[in-house]
mmCIF file of the N, C-alpha and C atoms, coordinates in Angstrom:
data_MODEL
# 
_entry.id   MODEL 
# 
loop_
_atom_site.group_PDB 
_atom_site.id 
_atom_site.type_symbol 
_atom_site.label_atom_id 
_atom_site.label_alt_id 
_atom_site.label_comp_id 
_atom_site.label_asym_id 
_atom_site.label_entity_id 
_atom_site.label_seq_id 
_atom_site.pdbx_PDB_ins_code 
_atom_site.Cartn_x 
_atom_site.Cartn_y 
_atom_site.Cartn_z 
_atom_site.occupancy 
_atom_site.B_iso_or_equiv 
_atom_site.pdbx_formal_charge 
_atom_site.auth_seq_id 
_atom_site.auth_comp_id 
_atom_site.auth_asym_id 
_atom_site.auth_atom_id 
_atom_site.pdbx_PDB_model_num 
ATOM 1   N N  . MET A 1 1  ? -38.780 -6.843  4.888   1.00 0.00 ? 1  MET A N  1 
ATOM 2   C CA . MET A 1 1  ? -37.699 -7.097  5.913   1.00 0.00 ? 1  MET A CA 1 
ATOM 3   C C  . MET A 1 1  ? -37.090 -8.390  5.564   1.00 0.00 ? 1  MET A C  1 
ATOM 4   N N  . PRO A 1 2  ? -35.714 -8.452  5.529   1.00 0.00 ? 2  PRO A N  1 
ATOM 5   C CA . PRO A 1 2  ? -35.036 -9.784  5.312   1.00 0.00 ? 2  PRO A CA 1 
ATOM 6   C C  . PRO A 1 2  ? -35.441 -10.712 6.436   1.00 0.00 ? 2  PRO A C  1 
ATOM 7   N N  . GLU A 1 3  ? -35.443 -12.026 5.979   1.00 0.00 ? 3  GLU A N  1 
ATOM 8   C CA . GLU A 1 3  ? -35.840 -13.069 6.945   1.00 0.00 ? 3  GLU A CA 1 
ATOM 9   C C  . GLU A 1 3  ? -34.925 -13.169 8.170   1.00 0.00 ? 3  GLU A C  1 
ATOM 10  N N  . SER A 1 4  ? -33.681 -12.840 7.997   1.00 0.00 ? 4  SER A N  1 
ATOM 11  C CA . SER A 1 4  ? -32.737 -12.884 9.139   1.00 0.00 ? 4  SER A CA 1 
ATOM 12  C C  . SER A 1 4  ? -33.065 -11.834 10.193  1.00 0.00 ? 4  SER A C  1 
ATOM 13  N N  . LEU A 1 5  ? -33.726 -10.805 9.797   1.00 0.00 ? 5  LEU A N  1 
ATOM 14  C CA . LEU A 1 5  ? -34.124 -9.704  10.741  1.00 0.00 ? 5  LEU A CA 1 
ATOM 15  C C  . LEU A 1 5  ? -35.559 -9.831  11.175  1.00 0.00 ? 5  LEU A C  1 
ATOM 16  N N  . SER A 1 6  ? -36.285 -10.870 10.892  1.00 0.00 ? 6  SER A N  1 
ATOM 17  C CA . SER A 1 6  ? -37.706 -10.992 11.168  1.00 0.00 ? 6  SER A CA 1 
ATOM 18  C C  . SER A 1 6  ? -37.992 -11.128 12.683  1.00 0.00 ? 6  SER A C  1 
ATOM 19  N N  . ASN A 1 7  ? -36.976 -11.508 13.474  1.00 0.00 ? 7  ASN A N  1 
ATOM 20  C CA . ASN A 1 7  ? -37.227 -11.669 14.854  1.00 0.00 ? 7  ASN A CA 1 
ATOM 21  C C  . ASN A 1 7  ? -36.963 -10.400 15.759  1.00 0.00 ? 7  ASN A C  1 
ATOM 22  N N  . ILE A 1 8  ? -36.594 -9.380  15.120  1.00 0.00 ? 8  ILE A N  1 
ATOM 23  C CA . ILE A 1 8  ? -36.311 -8.157  15.859  1.00 0.00 ? 8  ILE A CA 1 
ATOM 24  C C  . ILE A 1 8  ? -37.458 -7.134  15.729  1.00 0.00 ? 8  ILE A C  1 
ATOM 25  N N  . SER A 1 9  ? -37.520 -6.187  16.682  1.00 0.00 ? 9  SER A N  1 
ATOM 26  C CA . SER A 1 9  ? -38.555 -5.162  16.623  1.00 0.00 ? 9  SER A CA 1 
ATOM 27  C C  . SER A 1 9  ? -38.270 -4.115  15.521  1.00 0.00 ? 9  SER A C  1 
ATOM 28  N N  . SER A 1 10 ? -39.245 -3.313  15.199  1.00 0.00 ? 10 SER A N  1 
ATOM 29  C CA . SER A 1 10 ? -39.019 -2.301  14.162  1.00 0.00 ? 10 SER A CA 1 
ATOM 30  C C  . SER A 1 10 ? -38.039 -1.252  14.676  1.00 0.00 ? 10 SER A C  1 
ATOM 31  N N  . ARG A 1 11 ? -38.012 -0.976  15.993  1.00 0.00 ? 11 ARG A N  1 
ATOM 32  C CA . ARG A 1 11 ? -37.022 -0.061  16.541  1.00 0.00 ? 11 ARG A CA 1 
ATOM 33  C C  . ARG A 1 11 ? -35.611 -0.534  16.362  1.00 0.00 ? 11 ARG A C  1 
ATOM 34  N N  . GLN A 1 12 ? -35.422 -1.846  16.675  1.00 0.00 ? 12 GLN A N  1 
ATOM 35  C CA . GLN A 1 12 ? -34.061 -2.460  16.466  1.00 0.00 ? 12 GLN A CA 1 
ATOM 36  C C  . GLN A 1 12 ? -33.715 -2.437  14.995  1.00 0.00 ? 12 GLN A C  1 
ATOM 37  N N  . PHE A 1 13 ? -34.650 -2.658  14.073  1.00 0.00 ? 13 PHE A N  1 
ATOM 38  C CA . PHE A 1 13 ? -34.387 -2.707  12.670  1.00 0.00 ? 13 PHE A CA 1 
ATOM 39  C C  . PHE A 1 13 ? -33.926 -1.272  12.282  1.00 0.00 ? 13 PHE A C  1 
ATOM 40  N N  . LEU A 1 14 ? -34.549 -0.278  12.776  1.00 0.00 ? 14 LEU A N  1 
ATOM 41  C CA . LEU A 1 14 ? -34.157 1.107   12.410  1.00 0.00 ? 14 LEU A CA 1 
ATOM 42  C C  . LEU A 1 14 ? -32.764 1.401   12.892  1.00 0.00 ? 14 LEU A C  1 
ATOM 43  N N  . TYR A 1 15 ? -32.377 0.916   14.057  1.00 0.00 ? 15 TYR A N  1 
ATOM 44  C CA . TYR A 1 15 ? -31.016 1.062   14.575  1.00 0.00 ? 15 TYR A CA 1 
ATOM 45  C C  . TYR A 1 15 ? -29.932 0.444   13.623  1.00 0.00 ? 15 TYR A C  1 
ATOM 46  N N  . VAL A 1 16 ? -30.342 -0.777  13.108  1.00 0.00 ? 16 VAL A N  1 
ATOM 47  C CA . VAL A 1 16 ? -29.471 -1.445  12.181  1.00 0.00 ? 16 VAL A CA 1 
ATOM 48  C C  . VAL A 1 16 ? -29.311 -0.704  10.925  1.00 0.00 ? 16 VAL A C  1 
ATOM 49  N N  . VAL A 1 17 ? -30.412 -0.219  10.357  1.00 0.00 ? 17 VAL A N  1 
ATOM 50  C CA . VAL A 1 17 ? -30.351 0.575   9.143   1.00 0.00 ? 17 VAL A CA 1 
ATOM 51  C C  . VAL A 1 17 ? -29.603 1.938   9.324   1.00 0.00 ? 17 VAL A C  1 
ATOM 52  N N  . VAL A 1 18 ? -29.794 2.627   10.363  1.00 0.00 ? 18 VAL A N  1 
ATOM 53  C CA . VAL A 1 18 ? -29.117 3.849   10.616  1.00 0.00 ? 18 VAL A CA 1 
ATOM 54  C C  . VAL A 1 18 ? -27.570 3.599   10.812  1.00 0.00 ? 18 VAL A C  1 
ATOM 55  N N  . ASN A 1 19 ? -27.256 2.517   11.499  1.00 0.00 ? 19 ASN A N  1 
ATOM 56  C CA . ASN A 1 19 ? -25.872 2.152   11.704  1.00 0.00 ? 19 ASN A CA 1 
ATOM 57  C C  . ASN A 1 19 ? -25.217 1.922   10.319  1.00 0.00 ? 19 ASN A C  1 
ATOM 58  N N  . ASP A 1 20 ? -25.843 1.097   9.488   1.00 0.00 ? 20 ASP A N  1 
ATOM 59  C CA . ASP A 1 20 ? -25.348 0.856   8.185   1.00 0.00 ? 20 ASP A CA 1 
ATOM 60  C C  . ASP A 1 20 ? -25.173 2.117   7.356   1.00 0.00 ? 20 ASP A C  1 
ATOM 61  N N  . LEU A 1 21 ? -26.122 3.060   7.410   1.00 0.00 ? 21 LEU A N  1 
ATOM 62  C CA . LEU A 1 21 ? -26.005 4.252   6.692   1.00 0.00 ? 21 LEU A CA 1 
ATOM 63  C C  . LEU A 1 21 ? -24.851 5.115   7.152   1.00 0.00 ? 21 LEU A C  1 
ATOM 64  N N  . GLY A 1 22 ? -24.639 5.134   8.493   1.00 0.00 ? 22 GLY A N  1 
ATOM 65  C CA . GLY A 1 22 ? -23.561 5.869   9.050   1.00 0.00 ? 22 GLY A CA 1 
ATOM 66  C C  . GLY A 1 22 ? -22.202 5.338   8.643   1.00 0.00 ? 22 GLY A C  1 
ATOM 67  N N  . ARG A 1 23 ? -22.153 4.030   8.631   1.00 0.00 ? 23 ARG A N  1 
ATOM 68  C CA . ARG A 1 23 ? -20.905 3.331   8.147   1.00 0.00 ? 23 ARG A CA 1 
ATOM 69  C C  . ARG A 1 23 ? -20.586 3.579   6.693   1.00 0.00 ? 23 ARG A C  1 
ATOM 70  N N  . LEU A 1 24 ? -21.634 3.592   5.876   1.00 0.00 ? 24 LEU A N  1 
ATOM 71  C CA . LEU A 1 24 ? -21.511 3.863   4.475   1.00 0.00 ? 24 LEU A CA 1 
ATOM 72  C C  . LEU A 1 24 ? -21.056 5.360   4.261   1.00 0.00 ? 24 LEU A C  1 
ATOM 73  N N  . LYS A 1 25 ? -21.643 6.307   5.008   1.00 0.00 ? 25 LYS A N  1 
ATOM 74  C CA . LYS A 1 25 ? -21.265 7.688   4.936   1.00 0.00 ? 25 LYS A CA 1 
ATOM 75  C C  . LYS A 1 25 ? -19.744 7.902   5.274   1.00 0.00 ? 25 LYS A C  1 
ATOM 76  N N  . LEU A 1 26 ? -19.314 7.233   6.345   1.00 0.00 ? 26 LEU A N  1 
ATOM 77  C CA . LEU A 1 26 ? -17.919 7.357   6.723   1.00 0.00 ? 26 LEU A CA 1 
ATOM 78  C C  . LEU A 1 26 ? -17.005 6.773   5.640   1.00 0.00 ? 26 LEU A C  1 
ATOM 79  N N  . THR A 1 27 ? -17.400 5.670   5.060   1.00 0.00 ? 27 THR A N  1 
ATOM 80  C CA . THR A 1 27 ? -16.597 4.972   3.971   1.00 0.00 ? 27 THR A CA 1 
ATOM 81  C C  . THR A 1 27 ? -16.522 5.912   2.773   1.00 0.00 ? 27 THR A C  1 
ATOM 82  N N  . LEU A 1 28 ? -17.587 6.485   2.367   1.00 0.00 ? 28 LEU A N  1 
ATOM 83  C CA . LEU A 1 28 ? -17.600 7.405   1.231   1.00 0.00 ? 28 LEU A CA 1 
ATOM 84  C C  . LEU A 1 28 ? -16.829 8.683   1.438   1.00 0.00 ? 28 LEU A C  1 
ATOM 85  N N  . GLN A 1 29 ? -16.842 9.214   2.632   1.00 0.00 ? 29 GLN A N  1 
ATOM 86  C CA . GLN A 1 29 ? -16.043 10.317  3.003   1.00 0.00 ? 29 GLN A CA 1 
ATOM 87  C C  . GLN A 1 29 ? -14.527 10.020  2.939   1.00 0.00 ? 29 GLN A C  1 
ATOM 88  N N  . TYR A 1 30 ? -14.144 8.828   3.403   1.00 0.00 ? 30 TYR A N  1 
ATOM 89  C CA . TYR A 1 30 ? -12.839 8.371   3.337   1.00 0.00 ? 30 TYR A CA 1 
ATOM 90  C C  . TYR A 1 30 ? -12.388 8.165   1.904   1.00 0.00 ? 30 TYR A C  1 
ATOM 91  N N  . ILE A 1 31 ? -13.247 7.598   1.063   1.00 0.00 ? 31 ILE A N  1 
ATOM 92  C CA . ILE A 1 31 ? -12.914 7.398   -0.334  1.00 0.00 ? 31 ILE A CA 1 
ATOM 93  C C  . ILE A 1 31 ? -12.698 8.766   -1.065  1.00 0.00 ? 31 ILE A C  1 
ATOM 94  N N  . VAL A 1 32 ? -13.554 9.698   -0.857  1.00 0.00 ? 32 VAL A N  1 
ATOM 95  C CA . VAL A 1 32 ? -13.479 11.000  -1.489  1.00 0.00 ? 32 VAL A CA 1 
ATOM 96  C C  . VAL A 1 32 ? -12.159 11.704  -1.010  1.00 0.00 ? 32 VAL A C  1 
ATOM 97  N N  . LYS A 1 33 ? -11.836 11.631  0.258   1.00 0.00 ? 33 LYS A N  1 
ATOM 98  C CA . LYS A 1 33 ? -10.607 12.224  0.812   1.00 0.00 ? 33 LYS A CA 1 
ATOM 99  C C  . LYS A 1 33 ? -9.383  11.615  0.202   1.00 0.00 ? 33 LYS A C  1 
ATOM 100 N N  . LEU A 1 34 ? -9.401  10.317  0.164   1.00 0.00 ? 34 LEU A N  1 
ATOM 101 C CA . LEU A 1 34 ? -8.273  9.469   -0.376  1.00 0.00 ? 34 LEU A CA 1 
ATOM 102 C C  . LEU A 1 34 ? -8.135  9.789   -1.852  1.00 0.00 ? 34 LEU A C  1 
ATOM 103 N N  . LYS A 1 35 ? -9.116  9.947   -2.582  1.00 0.00 ? 35 LYS A N  1 
ATOM 104 C CA . LYS A 1 35 ? -8.993  10.232  -4.031  1.00 0.00 ? 35 LYS A CA 1 
ATOM 105 C C  . LYS A 1 35 ? -8.303  11.625  -4.307  1.00 0.00 ? 35 LYS A C  1 
ATOM 106 N N  . ALA A 1 36 ? -8.492  12.535  -3.326  1.00 0.00 ? 36 ALA A N  1 
ATOM 107 C CA . ALA A 1 36 ? -7.813  13.832  -3.431  1.00 0.00 ? 36 ALA A CA 1 
ATOM 108 C C  . ALA A 1 36 ? -6.284  13.809  -3.195  1.00 0.00 ? 36 ALA A C  1 
ATOM 109 N N  . LYS A 1 37 ? -5.833  12.747  -2.581  1.00 0.00 ? 37 LYS A N  1 
ATOM 110 C CA . LYS A 1 37 ? -4.415  12.626  -2.245  1.00 0.00 ? 37 LYS A CA 1 
ATOM 111 C C  . LYS A 1 37 ? -3.804  11.386  -2.920  1.00 0.00 ? 37 LYS A C  1 
ATOM 112 N N  . ILE A 1 38 ? -3.334  11.510  -4.171  1.00 0.00 ? 38 ILE A N  1 
ATOM 113 C CA . ILE A 1 38 ? -2.831  10.433  -4.928  1.00 0.00 ? 38 ILE A CA 1 
ATOM 114 C C  . ILE A 1 38 ? -1.564  9.844   -4.311  1.00 0.00 ? 38 ILE A C  1 
ATOM 115 N N  . ASP A 1 39 ? -0.888  10.643  -3.616  1.00 0.00 ? 39 ASP A N  1 
ATOM 116 C CA . ASP A 1 39 ? 0.439   10.198  -2.977  1.00 0.00 ? 39 ASP A CA 1 
ATOM 117 C C  . ASP A 1 39 ? 0.233   9.355   -1.741  1.00 0.00 ? 39 ASP A C  1 
ATOM 118 N N  . ASN A 1 40 ? -1.010  9.239   -1.221  1.00 0.00 ? 40 ASN A N  1 
ATOM 119 C CA . ASN A 1 40 ? -1.278  8.430   -0.032  1.00 0.00 ? 40 ASN A CA 1 
ATOM 120 C C  . ASN A 1 40 ? -1.013  6.946   -0.372  1.00 0.00 ? 40 ASN A C  1 
ATOM 121 N N  . PRO A 1 41 ? -0.299  6.214   0.495   1.00 0.00 ? 41 PRO A N  1 
ATOM 122 C CA . PRO A 1 41 ? 0.037   4.828   0.227   1.00 0.00 ? 41 PRO A CA 1 
ATOM 123 C C  . PRO A 1 41 ? -1.208  3.939   0.019   1.00 0.00 ? 41 PRO A C  1 
ATOM 124 N N  . ALA A 1 42 ? -2.303  4.288   0.597   1.00 0.00 ? 42 ALA A N  1 
ATOM 125 C CA . ALA A 1 42 ? -3.537  3.469   0.503   1.00 0.00 ? 42 ALA A CA 1 
ATOM 126 C C  . ALA A 1 42 ? -4.265  3.702   -0.841  1.00 0.00 ? 42 ALA A C  1 
ATOM 127 N N  . PHE A 1 43 ? -3.897  4.695   -1.572  1.00 0.00 ? 43 PHE A N  1 
ATOM 128 C CA . PHE A 1 43 ? -4.553  4.993   -2.853  1.00 0.00 ? 43 PHE A CA 1 
ATOM 129 C C  . PHE A 1 43 ? -4.704  3.848   -3.805  1.00 0.00 ? 43 PHE A C  1 
ATOM 130 N N  . ASP A 1 44 ? -3.539  3.173   -4.050  1.00 0.00 ? 44 ASP A N  1 
ATOM 131 C CA . ASP A 1 44 ? -3.507  2.067   -5.027  1.00 0.00 ? 44 ASP A CA 1 
ATOM 132 C C  . ASP A 1 44 ? -4.347  0.882   -4.446  1.00 0.00 ? 44 ASP A C  1 
ATOM 133 N N  . CYS A 1 45 ? -4.352  0.680   -3.223  1.00 0.00 ? 45 CYS A N  1 
ATOM 134 C CA . CYS A 1 45 ? -5.069  -0.437  -2.651  1.00 0.00 ? 45 CYS A CA 1 
ATOM 135 C C  . CYS A 1 45 ? -6.518  -0.245  -2.827  1.00 0.00 ? 45 CYS A C  1 
ATOM 136 N N  . VAL A 1 46 ? -7.036  0.939   -2.792  1.00 0.00 ? 46 VAL A N  1 
ATOM 137 C CA . VAL A 1 46 ? -8.432  1.222   -2.863  1.00 0.00 ? 46 VAL A CA 1 
ATOM 138 C C  . VAL A 1 46 ? -8.933  1.350   -4.331  1.00 0.00 ? 46 VAL A C  1 
ATOM 139 N N  . PHE A 1 47 ? -8.105  2.141   -5.112  1.00 0.00 ? 47 PHE A N  1 
ATOM 140 C CA . PHE A 1 47 ? -8.625  2.404   -6.484  1.00 0.00 ? 47 PHE A CA 1 
ATOM 141 C C  . PHE A 1 47 ? -8.034  1.488   -7.574  1.00 0.00 ? 47 PHE A C  1 
ATOM 142 N N  . ASN A 1 48 ? -7.031  0.740   -7.271  1.00 0.00 ? 48 ASN A N  1 
ATOM 143 C CA . ASN A 1 48 ? -6.423  -0.243  -8.152  1.00 0.00 ? 48 ASN A CA 1 
ATOM 144 C C  . ASN A 1 48 ? -6.182  -1.536  -7.409  1.00 0.00 ? 48 ASN A C  1 
ATOM 145 N N  . PRO A 1 49 ? -7.310  -2.136  -6.885  1.00 0.00 ? 49 PRO A N  1 
ATOM 146 C CA . PRO A 1 49 ? -7.138  -3.324  -6.058  1.00 0.00 ? 49 PRO A CA 1 
ATOM 147 C C  . PRO A 1 49 ? -6.573  -4.526  -6.846  1.00 0.00 ? 49 PRO A C  1 
ATOM 148 N N  . LEU A 1 50 ? -5.797  -5.397  -6.171  1.00 0.00 ? 50 LEU A N  1 
ATOM 149 C CA . LEU A 1 50 ? -5.259  -6.540  -6.714  1.00 0.00 ? 50 LEU A CA 1 
ATOM 150 C C  . LEU A 1 50 ? -5.959  -7.803  -6.171  1.00 0.00 ? 50 LEU A C  1 
ATOM 151 N N  . TYR A 1 51 ? -5.588  -8.921  -6.664  1.00 0.00 ? 51 TYR A N  1 
ATOM 152 C CA . TYR A 1 51 ? -6.026  -10.189 -6.166  1.00 0.00 ? 51 TYR A CA 1 
ATOM 153 C C  . TYR A 1 51 ? -7.567  -10.457 -6.256  1.00 0.00 ? 51 TYR A C  1 
ATOM 154 N N  . GLU A 1 52 ? -8.146  -9.932  -7.344  1.00 0.00 ? 52 GLU A N  1 
ATOM 155 C CA . GLU A 1 52 ? -9.597  -10.161 -7.553  1.00 0.00 ? 52 GLU A CA 1 
ATOM 156 C C  . GLU A 1 52 ? -9.969  -11.642 -7.596  1.00 0.00 ? 52 GLU A C  1 
ATOM 157 N N  . ASN A 1 53 ? -9.076  -12.488 -8.157  1.00 0.00 ? 53 ASN A N  1 
ATOM 158 C CA . ASN A 1 53 ? -9.332  -13.931 -8.200  1.00 0.00 ? 53 ASN A CA 1 
ATOM 159 C C  . ASN A 1 53 ? -9.357  -14.541 -6.846  1.00 0.00 ? 53 ASN A C  1 
ATOM 160 N N  . LEU A 1 54 ? -8.482  -13.966 -5.878  1.00 0.00 ? 54 LEU A N  1 
ATOM 161 C CA . LEU A 1 54 ? -8.396  -14.523 -4.583  1.00 0.00 ? 54 LEU A CA 1 
ATOM 162 C C  . LEU A 1 54 ? -9.780  -14.387 -3.869  1.00 0.00 ? 54 LEU A C  1 
ATOM 163 N N  . TYR A 1 55 ? -10.374 -13.280 -3.981  1.00 0.00 ? 55 TYR A N  1 
ATOM 164 C CA . TYR A 1 55 ? -11.615 -13.006 -3.300  1.00 0.00 ? 55 TYR A CA 1 
ATOM 165 C C  . TYR A 1 55 ? -12.799 -13.866 -3.863  1.00 0.00 ? 55 TYR A C  1 
ATOM 166 N N  . GLY A 1 56 ? -12.692 -14.206 -5.215  1.00 0.00 ? 56 GLY A N  1 
ATOM 167 C CA . GLY A 1 56 ? -13.747 -14.993 -5.850  1.00 0.00 ? 56 GLY A CA 1 
ATOM 168 C C  . GLY A 1 56 ? -13.663 -16.435 -5.428  1.00 0.00 ? 56 GLY A C  1 
ATOM 169 N N  . LYS A 1 57 ? -12.396 -16.975 -5.184  1.00 0.00 ? 57 LYS A N  1 
ATOM 170 C CA . LYS A 1 57 ? -12.241 -18.383 -4.866  1.00 0.00 ? 57 LYS A CA 1 
ATOM 171 C C  . LYS A 1 57 ? -12.312 -18.677 -3.370  1.00 0.00 ? 57 LYS A C  1 
ATOM 172 N N  . ASN A 1 58 ? -11.852 -17.755 -2.556  1.00 0.00 ? 58 ASN A N  1 
ATOM 173 C CA . ASN A 1 58 ? -11.779 -17.982 -1.120  1.00 0.00 ? 58 ASN A CA 1 
ATOM 174 C C  . ASN A 1 58 ? -12.815 -17.099 -0.403  1.00 0.00 ? 58 ASN A C  1 
ATOM 175 N N  . LYS A 1 59 ? -13.901 -17.663 0.001   1.00 0.00 ? 59 LYS A N  1 
ATOM 176 C CA . LYS A 1 59 ? -15.004 -16.849 0.680   1.00 0.00 ? 59 LYS A CA 1 
ATOM 177 C C  . LYS A 1 59 ? -14.520 -16.437 2.058   1.00 0.00 ? 59 LYS A C  1 
ATOM 178 N N  . LYS A 1 60 ? -13.503 -16.987 2.602   1.00 0.00 ? 60 LYS A N  1 
ATOM 179 C CA . LYS A 1 60 ? -13.034 -16.592 3.970   1.00 0.00 ? 60 LYS A CA 1 
ATOM 180 C C  . LYS A 1 60 ? -12.228 -15.346 4.006   1.00 0.00 ? 60 LYS A C  1 
ATOM 181 N N  . CYS A 1 61 ? -11.725 -14.936 2.812   1.00 0.00 ? 61 CYS A N  1 
ATOM 182 C CA . CYS A 1 61 ? -10.874 -13.730 2.731   1.00 0.00 ? 61 CYS A CA 1 
ATOM 183 C C  . CYS A 1 61 ? -11.758 -12.491 2.860   1.00 0.00 ? 61 CYS A C  1 
ATOM 184 N N  . ILE A 1 62 ? -11.362 -11.582 3.664   1.00 0.00 ? 62 ILE A N  1 
ATOM 185 C CA . ILE A 1 62 ? -12.092 -10.310 3.797   1.00 0.00 ? 62 ILE A CA 1 
ATOM 186 C C  . ILE A 1 62 ? -11.704 -9.357  2.633   1.00 0.00 ? 62 ILE A C  1 
ATOM 187 N N  . LYS A 1 63 ? -12.639 -8.955  1.875   1.00 0.00 ? 63 LYS A N  1 
ATOM 188 C CA . LYS A 1 63 ? -12.390 -8.175  0.721   1.00 0.00 ? 63 LYS A CA 1 
ATOM 189 C C  . LYS A 1 63 ? -11.909 -6.799  1.184   1.00 0.00 ? 63 LYS A C  1 
ATOM 190 N N  . SER A 1 64 ? -10.988 -6.169  0.373   1.00 0.00 ? 64 SER A N  1 
ATOM 191 C CA . SER A 1 64 ? -10.469 -4.878  0.689   1.00 0.00 ? 64 SER A CA 1 
ATOM 192 C C  . SER A 1 64 ? -11.580 -3.871  0.419   1.00 0.00 ? 64 SER A C  1 
ATOM 193 N N  . ILE A 1 65 ? -11.333 -2.629  0.953   1.00 0.00 ? 65 ILE A N  1 
ATOM 194 C CA . ILE A 1 65 ? -12.359 -1.536  0.879   1.00 0.00 ? 65 ILE A CA 1 
ATOM 195 C C  . ILE A 1 65 ? -12.614 -1.259  -0.628  1.00 0.00 ? 65 ILE A C  1 
ATOM 196 N N  . GLY A 1 66 ? -11.605 -1.362  -1.435  1.00 0.00 ? 66 GLY A N  1 
ATOM 197 C CA . GLY A 1 66 ? -11.760 -1.164  -2.886  1.00 0.00 ? 66 GLY A CA 1 
ATOM 198 C C  . GLY A 1 66 ? -12.789 -2.068  -3.550  1.00 0.00 ? 66 GLY A C  1 
ATOM 199 N N  . PHE A 1 67 ? -12.754 -3.360  -3.177  1.00 0.00 ? 67 PHE A N  1 
ATOM 200 C CA . PHE A 1 67 ? -13.716 -4.363  -3.655  1.00 0.00 ? 67 PHE A CA 1 
ATOM 201 C C  . PHE A 1 67 ? -15.028 -4.293  -3.070  1.00 0.00 ? 67 PHE A C  1 
ATOM 202 N N  . ARG A 1 68 ? -15.148 -4.059  -1.744  1.00 0.00 ? 68 ARG A N  1 
ATOM 203 C CA . ARG A 1 68 ? -16.410 -3.990  -1.065  1.00 0.00 ? 68 ARG A CA 1 
ATOM 204 C C  . ARG A 1 68 ? -17.223 -2.741  -1.567  1.00 0.00 ? 68 ARG A C  1 
ATOM 205 N N  . ASN A 1 69 ? -16.507 -1.674  -1.919  1.00 0.00 ? 69 ASN A N  1 
ATOM 206 C CA . ASN A 1 69 ? -17.273 -0.456  -2.238  1.00 0.00 ? 69 ASN A CA 1 
ATOM 207 C C  . ASN A 1 69 ? -17.024 -0.128  -3.738  1.00 0.00 ? 69 ASN A C  1 
ATOM 208 N N  . LYS A 1 70 ? -16.709 -1.056  -4.614  1.00 0.00 ? 70 LYS A N  1 
ATOM 209 C CA . LYS A 1 70 ? -16.402 -0.752  -5.996  1.00 0.00 ? 70 LYS A CA 1 
ATOM 210 C C  . LYS A 1 70 ? -17.583 -0.043  -6.727  1.00 0.00 ? 70 LYS A C  1 
ATOM 211 N N  . LYS A 1 71 ? -18.816 -0.476  -6.437  1.00 0.00 ? 71 LYS A N  1 
ATOM 212 C CA . LYS A 1 71 ? -20.040 0.116   -7.004  1.00 0.00 ? 71 LYS A CA 1 
ATOM 213 C C  . LYS A 1 71 ? -20.068 1.627   -6.656  1.00 0.00 ? 71 LYS A C  1 
ATOM 214 N N  . HIS A 1 72 ? -19.857 1.879   -5.382  1.00 0.00 ? 72 HIS A N  1 
ATOM 215 C CA . HIS A 1 72 ? -19.981 3.285   -4.926  1.00 0.00 ? 72 HIS A CA 1 
ATOM 216 C C  . HIS A 1 72 ? -18.852 4.147   -5.475  1.00 0.00 ? 72 HIS A C  1 
ATOM 217 N N  . ILE A 1 73 ? -17.669 3.564   -5.516  1.00 0.00 ? 73 ILE A N  1 
ATOM 218 C CA . ILE A 1 73 ? -16.530 4.285   -6.120  1.00 0.00 ? 73 ILE A CA 1 
ATOM 219 C C  . ILE A 1 73 ? -16.786 4.617   -7.575  1.00 0.00 ? 73 ILE A C  1 
ATOM 220 N N  . ASP A 1 74 ? -17.316 3.669   -8.323  1.00 0.00 ? 74 ASP A N  1 
ATOM 221 C CA . ASP A 1 74 ? -17.613 3.900   -9.714  1.00 0.00 ? 74 ASP A CA 1 
ATOM 222 C C  . ASP A 1 74 ? -18.784 4.939   -9.912  1.00 0.00 ? 74 ASP A C  1 
ATOM 223 N N  . ASP A 1 75 ? -19.764 4.825   -8.977  1.00 0.00 ? 75 ASP A N  1 
ATOM 224 C CA . ASP A 1 75 ? -20.847 5.852   -8.996  1.00 0.00 ? 75 ASP A CA 1 
ATOM 225 C C  . ASP A 1 75 ? -20.421 7.260   -8.712  1.00 0.00 ? 75 ASP A C  1 
ATOM 226 N N  . ILE A 1 76 ? -19.441 7.400   -7.761  1.00 0.00 ? 76 ILE A N  1 
ATOM 227 C CA . ILE A 1 76 ? -18.986 8.682   -7.441  1.00 0.00 ? 76 ILE A CA 1 
ATOM 228 C C  . ILE A 1 76 ? -18.240 9.383   -8.475  1.00 0.00 ? 76 ILE A C  1 
ATOM 229 N N  . TYR A 1 77 ? -17.356 8.537   -9.134  1.00 0.00 ? 77 TYR A N  1 
ATOM 230 C CA . TYR A 1 77 ? -16.427 9.165   -10.128 1.00 0.00 ? 77 TYR A CA 1 
ATOM 231 C C  . TYR A 1 77 ? -16.922 9.056   -11.522 1.00 0.00 ? 77 TYR A C  1 
ATOM 232 N N  . THR A 1 78 ? -18.132 8.580   -11.802 1.00 0.00 ? 78 THR A N  1 
ATOM 233 C CA . THR A 1 78 ? -18.724 8.620   -13.187 1.00 0.00 ? 78 THR A CA 1 
ATOM 234 C C  . THR A 1 78 ? -19.929 9.570   -13.190 1.00 0.00 ? 78 THR A C  1 
ATOM 235 N N  . PHE A 1 79 ? -20.207 10.186  -11.991 1.00 0.00 ? 79 PHE A N  1 
ATOM 236 C CA . PHE A 1 79 ? -21.338 11.142  -11.971 1.00 0.00 ? 79 PHE A CA 1 
ATOM 237 C C  . PHE A 1 79 ? -20.968 12.381  -12.765 1.00 0.00 ? 79 PHE A C  1 
ATOM 238 N N  . ARG A 1 80 ? -21.882 12.858  -13.542 1.00 0.00 ? 80 ARG A N  1 
ATOM 239 C CA . ARG A 1 80 ? -21.734 14.021  -14.395 1.00 0.00 ? 80 ARG A CA 1 
ATOM 240 C C  . ARG A 1 80 ? -22.762 15.115  -14.012 1.00 0.00 ? 80 ARG A C  1 
ATOM 241 N N  . TYR A 1 81 ? -22.356 16.342  -13.963 1.00 0.00 ? 81 TYR A N  1 
ATOM 242 C CA . TYR A 1 81 ? -23.214 17.500  -13.681 1.00 0.00 ? 81 TYR A CA 1 
ATOM 243 C C  . TYR A 1 81 ? -23.748 17.893  -15.083 1.00 0.00 ? 81 TYR A C  1 
ATOM 244 N N  . TYR A 1 82 ? -25.002 18.085  -15.196 1.00 0.00 ? 82 TYR A N  1 
ATOM 245 C CA . TYR A 1 82 ? -25.587 18.506  -16.469 1.00 0.00 ? 82 TYR A CA 1 
ATOM 246 C C  . TYR A 1 82 ? -26.179 19.918  -16.317 1.00 0.00 ? 82 TYR A C  1 
# 
């Protein structure tokens, strides 16, 4: 268990984990739906994000959904069925 969560009970920890998994599920559903509609204005923001240097230099900037979930996006669209 991470040190920042060491003061909470196991029940509270499970609530945190489940909440994070639910948030990830919703994010991945949004990404898959967005990938199906290329004409959506948000498509380029998610799949072709700009300002990568801005996020590296300024820690106060909130990263876009494309940067925060880049690993998941890459995993989804490089998966191969064998």
